[in-house]
N, CA and C of each residue as an Amber inpcrd file, in Angstrom:
protein
   480
-175.3400000-116.7790000  21.7400000-176.3210000-117.7610000  22.0690000
-175.6980000-118.7950000  22.9780000-176.4590000-119.1620000  23.9710000
-175.9410000-120.1430000  24.9050000-176.1310000-121.5420000  24.3680000
-175.2210000-122.4220000  24.7560000-175.2810000-123.8140000  24.3560000
-176.1400000-124.5580000  25.3700000-177.4450000-124.4390000  25.2710000
-178.3450000-125.0510000  26.2450000-179.4930000-125.7300000  25.5250000
-180.0280000-126.7730000  26.1370000-181.2240000-127.4100000  25.6130000
-182.1390000-127.6960000  26.7880000-183.3810000-127.9340000  26.5070000
-184.3580000-128.1230000  27.5690000-184.5920000-129.5980000  27.8150000
-184.7400000-129.9330000  29.0700000-185.0780000-131.3070000  29.4370000
-186.5750000-131.5040000  29.2570000-187.0130000-132.7370000  29.3290000
-188.4390000-133.0330000  29.2470000-189.1590000-132.4000000  30.4310000
-190.4840000-132.3530000  30.3990000-191.2410000-131.6600000  31.4260000
-192.1070000-132.5820000  32.2790000-191.5860000-133.6730000  32.8270000
-192.4200000-134.4860000  33.7080000-192.5600000-133.8330000  35.0700000
-193.5420000-134.3010000  35.8520000-193.7220000-133.7600000  37.1990000
-192.5260000-134.1150000  38.0730000-191.9700000-135.3020000  37.8750000
-190.7690000-135.6880000  38.6080000-189.8810000-136.4320000  37.6350000
-188.6590000-136.0410000  37.5440000-187.7340000-136.6750000  36.6190000
-186.6480000-137.3660000  37.4160000-186.6460000-138.7040000  37.4770000
-185.6470000-139.4010000  38.2730000-184.2290000-139.1620000  37.7790000
-184.0590000-138.8430000  36.4970000-182.7110000-138.5740000  35.9960000
-182.1370000-137.3300000  36.6550000-183.0080000-136.3890000  36.9840000
-182.5590000-135.1760000  37.6530000-182.7130000-135.2830000  39.1570000
-183.7120000-136.0200000  39.5960000-183.9470000-136.1660000  41.0240000
-184.6300000-134.9650000  41.6430000-185.3520000-134.1870000  40.8530000
-186.0000000-132.9790000  41.3500000-187.4450000-132.9340000  40.8990000
-188.3020000-132.3860000  41.7590000-189.6700000-132.0840000  41.3630000
-189.6460000-130.8240000  40.5170000-190.5820000-130.7300000  39.5900000
-190.6430000-129.5450000  38.7450000-191.0460000-128.3180000  39.5550000
-191.6650000-128.5250000  40.7190000-192.0240000-127.3910000  41.5620000
-190.7800000-126.7620000  42.1870000-189.6740000-127.4930000  42.2020000
-188.4360000-126.9990000  42.8010000-187.5880000-126.2680000  41.7700000
-188.2100000-125.4110000  40.9700000-187.4700000-124.6780000  39.9500000
-187.5700000-123.1820000  40.2090000-186.6650000-122.4500000  39.5780000
-186.6450000-120.9910000  39.6800000-186.3750000-120.4450000  38.2850000
-187.0930000-119.4070000  37.9050000-186.8910000-118.8100000  36.5860000
-185.6660000-117.9080000  36.6120000-185.1740000-117.5950000  35.4410000
-184.0200000-116.7110000  35.3310000-184.3430000-115.3270000  35.8910000
-185.5510000-114.8380000  35.6220000-185.9570000-113.5190000  36.1300000
-186.0040000-113.5110000  37.6560000-186.5520000-114.5780000  38.2440000
-186.6260000-114.6600000  39.7060000-185.2260000-114.7790000  40.3030000
-184.3600000-115.5490000  39.6520000-182.9790000-115.6680000  40.1260000
-182.3030000-114.2990000  40.1210000-182.5330000-113.5140000  39.0680000
-181.9680000-112.1660000  38.9930000-182.4830000-111.3050000  40.1440000
-183.7770000-111.3990000  40.4370000-184.3500000-110.6400000  41.5570000
-183.7050000-111.0530000  42.8760000-183.5350000-112.3450000  43.0790000
-182.9180000-112.8450000  44.3100000-181.4740000-112.3750000  44.4290000
-180.7610000-112.3660000  43.3010000-179.3690000-111.8990000  43.3300000
-179.3080000-110.4160000  43.6810000-180.2080000-109.6270000  43.1000000
-180.2370000-108.1960000  43.3940000-180.6110000-107.9360000  44.8450000
-181.4680000-108.7900000  45.4130000-181.8720000-108.6460000  46.8110000
-180.8560000-109.2740000  47.7610000-179.8420000-109.9020000  47.2050000
-178.7590000-110.5250000  47.9780000-179.2830000-111.5890000  48.9490000
-180.1960000-112.4390000  48.4450000-180.7110000-113.5140000  49.2950000
-180.2980000-114.8930000  48.7800000-179.3030000-114.9240000  47.9260000
-178.7840000-116.1910000  47.4040000-177.5800000-116.5940000  48.2280000
-177.5770000-117.8490000  48.6620000-176.4100000-118.3950000  49.3540000
-175.4070000-118.8850000  48.3210000-175.2840000-120.1930000  48.2290000
-174.3720000-120.7860000  47.2530000-175.1090000-121.0920000  45.9590000
-174.3370000-121.1810000  44.8990000-174.8610000-121.6430000  43.6200000
-174.0190000-122.8400000  43.2190000-174.7040000-123.9690000  43.0150000
-174.0310000-125.1960000  42.6040000-174.3380000-125.4680000  41.1410000
-173.3390000-125.9220000  40.4260000-173.5170000-126.4060000  39.0700000
-173.3720000-127.9200000  39.1710000-174.4650000-128.6220000  38.9180000
-174.5320000-130.0550000  39.1940000-174.6010000-130.8420000  37.8890000
-173.7020000-131.8090000  37.7400000-173.6960000-132.6710000  36.5710000
-174.8050000-133.7030000  36.6460000-175.5070000-133.8840000  35.5390000
-176.5900000-134.8610000  35.4370000-176.4550000-135.5970000  34.1080000
-177.4090000-136.4330000  33.8000000-177.4280000-137.1180000  32.5130000
-177.6080000-136.0690000  31.4200000-176.6640000-135.9700000  30.5270000
-176.7830000-135.0660000  29.3940000-176.3070000-133.6510000  29.6200000
-175.8300000-133.3050000  30.8000000-175.3260000-131.9490000  30.9750000
-175.3210000-131.4640000  32.4060000-175.4840000-130.1600000  32.5430000
-175.3550000-129.4740000  33.8250000-176.6330000-128.7200000  34.1550000
-176.9780000-128.6820000  35.4370000-178.0820000-127.8550000  35.9140000
-177.5380000-126.9040000  36.9750000-178.2530000-125.8010000  37.1870000
-177.8470000-124.8140000  38.1910000-178.7810000-124.9500000  39.3870000
-178.2130000-125.2270000  40.5620000-178.9840000-125.3420000  41.8070000
-178.6810000-124.1130000  42.6520000-179.7350000-123.4650000  43.1380000
-179.6100000-122.1920000  43.8450000-180.0110000-122.3830000  45.3060000
-179.1220000-122.0430000  46.2240000-179.4220000-122.1550000  47.6550000
-179.9970000-120.8300000  48.1470000-181.2830000-120.8820000  48.5250000
-181.9800000-119.6790000  48.9820000-182.3970000-119.7830000  50.4380000
-182.0040000-120.8390000  51.0990000-182.4230000-121.0520000  52.4730000
-183.5640000-122.0420000  52.5810000-184.1860000-122.3920000  51.4530000
-185.2410000-123.4070000  51.4520000-184.6170000-124.7790000  51.6740000
-185.3640000-125.7060000  52.2710000-184.8250000-127.0510000  52.4680000
-184.5450000-127.7650000  51.1440000-185.2830000-127.4150000  50.1020000
-185.0840000-128.0210000  48.7860000-184.6460000-126.9270000  47.8200000
-183.3290000-126.7900000  47.5720000-182.8550000-125.7010000  46.7080000
-183.4200000-125.8160000  45.2950000-183.9460000-124.7270000  44.7570000
-184.5200000-124.7890000  43.4160000-183.4530000-124.9080000  42.3270000
-183.8930000-125.4400000  41.1920000-183.0700000-125.6210000  40.0050000
-183.5090000-124.5790000  38.9810000-182.5530000-124.0150000  38.2420000
-182.8860000-123.0290000  37.2160000-183.7530000-123.6760000  36.1380000
-184.8420000-123.0000000  35.8130000-185.7800000-123.4990000  34.8020000
-185.7350000-122.6200000  33.5630000-186.1340000-123.1970000  32.4660000
-186.3020000-122.4640000  31.2160000-187.6420000-121.7310000  31.2730000
-187.9070000-120.8030000  30.3570000-189.1890000-120.1050000  30.3550000
-190.3970000-121.0490000  30.2730000-190.2130000-122.2050000  29.6660000
-191.3110000-123.1680000  29.5500000-191.6210000-123.8560000  30.8690000
-190.7180000-123.7340000  31.8400000-190.9050000-124.3940000  33.1250000
-190.0950000-125.6620000  33.2730000-189.5390000-126.1580000  32.1730000
-188.7000000-127.3560000  32.2220000-187.3590000-127.0140000  32.8670000
-186.7240000-128.0070000  33.4310000-185.3930000-127.7940000  34.0030000
-184.4370000-127.4300000  32.8780000-183.6700000-126.3820000  33.0770000
-182.7260000-125.9290000  32.0570000-181.4770000-126.7800000  32.1360000
-181.1490000-127.4400000  31.0510000-180.0020000-128.3290000  30.9810000
-178.9640000-127.7140000  30.0580000-177.8030000-127.3970000  30.5990000
-176.7100000-126.8320000  29.8200000-175.8240000-127.9770000  29.3490000
-175.4440000-127.9610000  28.0870000-174.6620000-129.0670000  27.5550000
-173.1650000-128.8790000  27.7130000-172.7440000-127.7250000  28.1930000
-171.3140000-127.5360000  28.4600000-171.1360000-126.6720000  29.7050000
-170.0370000-126.9060000  30.4040000-169.7330000-126.1060000  31.5880000
-169.4930000-124.6510000  31.1880000-168.9360000-124.4380000  30.0100000
-168.7000000-123.0710000  29.5340000-170.0000000-122.2790000  29.4400000
-171.0570000-122.9100000  28.9420000-172.3240000-122.1920000  28.8020000
-172.9340000-121.8710000  30.1670000-172.7330000-122.7530000  31.1460000
-173.2120000-122.4700000  32.5090000-172.4650000-121.2730000  33.0750000
-171.1510000-121.2990000  32.9390000-170.3270000-120.2040000  33.4650000
-170.7110000-118.8930000  32.7990000-170.8990000-118.9160000  31.4840000
-171.2900000-117.7040000  30.7630000-172.6140000-117.1610000  31.2970000
-173.5960000-118.0360000  31.4880000-174.9050000-117.6070000  32.0020000
-174.7700000-116.9800000  33.3790000-174.0130000-117.6150000  34.2640000
-173.8680000-117.0930000  35.6230000-173.0770000-115.7840000  35.6410000
-172.0540000-115.6740000  34.8090000-171.2930000-114.4200000  34.7470000
-172.1710000-113.2750000  34.2480000-173.0560000-113.5630000  33.2920000
-173.9820000-112.5340000  32.8070000-174.9220000-112.0610000  33.9090000
-175.1900000-112.9320000  34.8740000-176.0290000-112.5630000  36.0170000
-175.2290000-111.8680000  37.1160000-173.9100000-111.8320000  36.9680000
-173.0650000-111.2060000  37.9740000-172.5390000-112.1680000  39.0180000
-172.7520000-113.4550000  38.8170000-172.2690000-114.4690000  39.7570000
-170.8330000-114.8250000  39.3830000-169.9240000-114.6570000  40.3360000
-168.5190000-114.9730000  40.0670000-168.0280000-116.1650000  40.8740000
-168.8410000-116.6510000  41.7980000-168.4670000-117.8300000  42.5930000
-169.5400000-118.8930000  42.4420000-169.1030000-120.0860000  42.1120000
-170.0130000-121.2190000  41.9720000-169.2460000-122.4900000  42.2870000
-169.9680000-123.5120000  42.6910000-169.3430000-124.7930000  43.0000000
-169.8130000-125.8150000  41.9720000-168.8830000-126.6400000  41.4980000
-169.2160000-127.6840000  40.5320000-169.2620000-129.0350000  41.2260000
-170.2890000-129.8200000  40.9120000-170.4480000-131.1760000  41.4350000
-170.6570000-132.0970000  40.2370000-169.6290000-132.8560000  39.8860000
-169.6940000-133.7250000  38.7090000-169.8820000-135.1880000  39.0800000
-170.2890000-135.4690000  40.3200000-170.4530000-136.8580000  40.7570000
-171.4130000-137.6380000  39.8660000-172.5260000-137.0420000  39.4850000
-173.5430000-137.7440000  38.6990000-173.5340000-137.3540000  37.2250000
-172.4770000-136.6930000  36.7770000-172.4010000-136.2830000  35.3750000
-172.2550000-137.5210000  34.5000000-173.1050000-137.6240000  33.4910000
-173.0610000-138.7400000  32.5520000-172.6860000-138.1890000  31.1840000
-171.4250000-138.3460000  30.8130000-170.9480000-137.8040000  29.5470000
-171.5370000-138.5330000  28.3450000-171.9720000-139.7640000  28.5350000
-172.5500000-140.5160000  27.4180000-173.8240000-139.8570000  26.9210000
-174.5400000-139.2230000  27.8160000-175.7910000-138.5830000  27.4340000
-175.6000000-137.2260000  26.7900000-174.3800000-136.7140000  26.7820000
-174.1310000-135.3820000  26.2130000-173.8890000-135.5000000  24.7160000
-174.4180000-134.5550000  23.9840000-174.1990000-134.5630000  22.5410000
-172.8540000-133.9330000  22.2220000-172.2960000-134.3440000  21.1090000
-171.0210000-133.7800000  20.6660000-171.2550000-132.3710000  20.1380000
-170.2650000-131.4920000  20.2710000-170.4280000-130.1410000  19.7280000
-170.6220000-130.1880000  18.2160000-171.4350000-129.3000000  17.7100000
-171.7220000-129.2490000  16.2820000-170.8440000-128.2010000  15.6200000
-169.6000000-128.5780000  15.3750000-168.6410000-127.6550000  14.7740000
-169.1350000-127.2170000  13.4040000-169.7420000-128.1500000  12.6570000
-170.2540000-127.8100000  11.3400000-171.3220000-126.7240000  11.4130000
-172.1670000-126.7510000  12.4400000-173.1950000-125.7310000  12.5960000
-172.5710000-124.3850000  12.9470000-171.5400000-124.4100000  13.7820000
-170.8640000-123.1600000  14.1410000-170.2060000-122.5500000  12.9070000
-169.5720000-123.3820000  12.0930000-168.9290000-122.8830000  10.8740000
-169.9760000-122.3260000   9.9110000-171.0960000-123.0160000   9.7900000
-172.1650000-122.5440000   8.9170000-172.7210000-121.2040000   9.3970000
-172.9160000-121.0660000  10.6960000-173.4110000-119.8020000  11.2530000
-172.4120000-118.6740000  11.0070000-171.1300000-118.9750000  11.1510000
-170.0930000-117.9720000  10.9100000-170.0920000-117.5510000   9.4310000
-170.2070000-118.5380000   8.5160000-170.2580000-118.2210000   7.0880000
-171.4850000-117.3750000   6.7630000-172.6150000-117.7050000   7.3750000
-173.8400000-116.9450000   7.1330000-173.6890000-115.5030000   7.6100000
-173.0640000-115.3270000   8.7670000-172.8500000-113.9730000   9.2950000
-171.9240000-113.1790000   8.3770000-170.8800000-113.8360000   7.8650000
-169.9650000-113.1530000   6.9400000-170.6830000-112.7770000   5.6470000
-171.5100000-113.6840000   5.1340000-172.2770000-113.4100000   3.9180000
-173.2310000-112.2390000   4.1420000-173.9370000-112.2550000   5.2690000
-174.8530000-111.1590000   5.5920000-174.1120000-109.8280000   5.6640000
-172.9190000-109.8380000   6.2550000-172.1320000-108.6060000   6.3680000
-171.7180000-108.1030000   4.9830000-171.3230000-109.0220000   4.0790000
-170.9370000-108.6160000   2.7190000-172.1210000-108.0130000   1.9710000
-173.2760000-108.6600000   2.0480000-174.4640000-108.1620000   1.3430000
-174.8860000-106.8090000   1.9070000-174.8510000-106.6720000   3.2190000
-175.2030000-105.3980000   3.8510000-174.2450000-104.3010000   3.4150000
-172.9520000-104.6070000   3.3600000-171.9540000-103.6160000   2.9380000
-172.2020000-103.1890000   1.4910000-172.5170000-104.1510000   0.6190000
-172.7950000-103.8160000  -0.7820000-174.0390000-102.9350000  -0.8960000
-175.0920000-103.2930000  -0.1750000-176.3300000-102.5080000  -0.2250000
-176.0990000-101.0940000   0.2990000-175.3240000-100.9700000   1.3660000
-175.0260000 -99.6430000   1.9240000-174.1900000 -98.8200000   0.9520000
-173.2590000 -99.4650000   0.2530000-172.4250000 -98.7520000  -0.7170000
-173.2790000 -98.2200000  -1.8640000-174.2010000 -99.0220000  -2.3680000
-175.0930000 -98.5730000  -3.4440000-175.9780000 -97.4360000  -2.9480000
-176.5310000 -97.5780000  -1.7470000-177.3680000 -96.5210000  -1.1730000
-176.5820000 -95.2140000  -1.0740000-175.3410000 -95.2970000  -0.5960000
-174.5160000 -94.0940000  -0.4500000-174.2180000 -93.4530000  -1.8040000
-173.9560000 -94.2900000  -2.8360000-173.6980000 -93.7340000  -4.1740000
-174.9570000 -93.0840000  -4.7460000-176.1160000 -93.6810000  -4.4820000
-177.3720000 -93.0810000  -4.9450000-177.6120000 -91.7400000  -4.2650000
-177.3740000 -91.6850000  -2.9600000-177.5610000 -90.4300000  -2.2210000
-176.5720000 -89.3600000  -2.6720000-175.3510000 -89.7760000  -2.9930000
-174.3270000 -88.8150000  -3.4130000-174.5240000 -88.3780000  -4.8600000
-175.3720000 -89.0830000  -5.5990000-175.6190000 -88.7220000  -6.9890000
-174.5870000 -89.2840000  -7.9460000-173.7140000 -90.1400000  -7.4830000
-172.6970000 -90.7310000  -8.3630000-173.2220000 -91.9560000  -9.0940000
-174.3910000 -92.4090000  -8.7090000-175.0220000 -93.5470000  -9.3780000
-176.4950000 -93.2200000  -9.5250000-177.0750000 -93.6760000 -10.6340000
-178.4600000 -93.3560000 -10.9100000-179.3070000 -94.6190000 -10.7860000
-180.4800000 -94.4660000 -10.2020000-181.3980000 -95.5910000 -10.0680000
-182.0700000 -95.8690000 -11.4020000-182.3550000 -97.1350000 -11.6540000
-183.0310000 -97.5480000 -12.8830000-184.3660000 -98.1620000 -12.4840000
-185.4140000 -97.7700000 -13.1800000-186.7460000 -98.2840000 -12.8520000
-186.8790000 -99.7430000 -13.2870000-187.8520000-100.4160000 -12.7120000
-188.1120000-101.8190000 -13.0690000-188.4880000-101.9450000 -14.5390000
-189.2760000-100.9880000 -15.0300000-189.6960000-101.0280000 -16.4300000
-188.4910000-100.9390000 -17.3580000-187.5460000-100.0550000 -17.0190000
-186.3560000 -99.8980000 -17.8550000-185.4940000-101.1620000 -17.8300000
-185.3890000-101.7920000 -16.6690000-184.6170000-103.0410000 -16.5700000
-185.2690000-104.1180000 -17.4310000-186.6110000-104.2300000 -17.3590000
-187.3060000-105.2210000 -18.1800000-187.1410000-104.9200000 -19.6640000
-187.1750000-103.6330000 -20.0110000-187.0040000-103.2640000 -21.4140000
-185.6010000-103.6260000 -21.9000000-184.5970000-103.4030000 -21.0620000
-183.2150000-103.6920000 -21.4560000-182.9100000-105.1860000 -21.4560000
-183.3250000-105.8600000 -20.3890000-182.8560000-107.2300000 -20.1680000
-183.9670000-108.2730000 -20.2090000-185.1960000-107.8620000 -20.4210000
-186.3100000-108.8020000 -20.4200000-186.1880000-109.8820000 -21.4750000
-185.5920000-109.5510000 -22.6130000-185.4550000-110.5360000 -23.6890000
-184.4470000-111.6330000 -23.3370000-183.6000000-111.3790000 -22.3150000
-182.6040000-112.3730000 -21.8990000-183.1180000-113.2680000 -20.7840000
-184.3450000-113.0750000 -20.4150000-184.9410000-113.8270000 -19.3050000
-185.0670000-115.3090000 -19.6740000-184.7890000-116.1720000 -18.6770000
-184.9380000-117.6220000 -18.8830000-186.4070000-117.9710000 -18.9760000
-186.7200000-118.8700000 -19.8550000-188.1000000-119.3380000 -19.9930000
-188.1150000-120.8120000 -19.6330000-188.6220000-121.1080000 -18.4460000
-188.6580000-122.5040000 -17.9710000-189.9710000-123.1540000 -18.2740000
């Protein structure tokens, strides 16, 4: 998952200095790259992060937009580079003149750790379920019906 967030959707955003009409979708950018009609790609620092500006020969180079149409704002240079590399772009220019670090949020290390723990937990549960399934298929373990479980353990059920 990319570390990106969406900017607001006004018709003109002075913080970015671009009209919303001067945007390009990721799909259109991919088409332009495949057609080899892209000149330079600039990664421009703004309030709160980075935007991708694409030179296509138009007097007003478009900015990469999110599917919603808002200007796509990347909160780290790494996420911009990752996005462009996935598109096959290996050359880009960075312009940090107007980058405002105060507007950028701090990385959420706690969220990353939580996501990693959740993935590990999911992998453990999946492995256990697959092991039981394999033992059932091999005949080394027998399935027990719900009725039998209730008959055996129903009397131990908590009554709240």
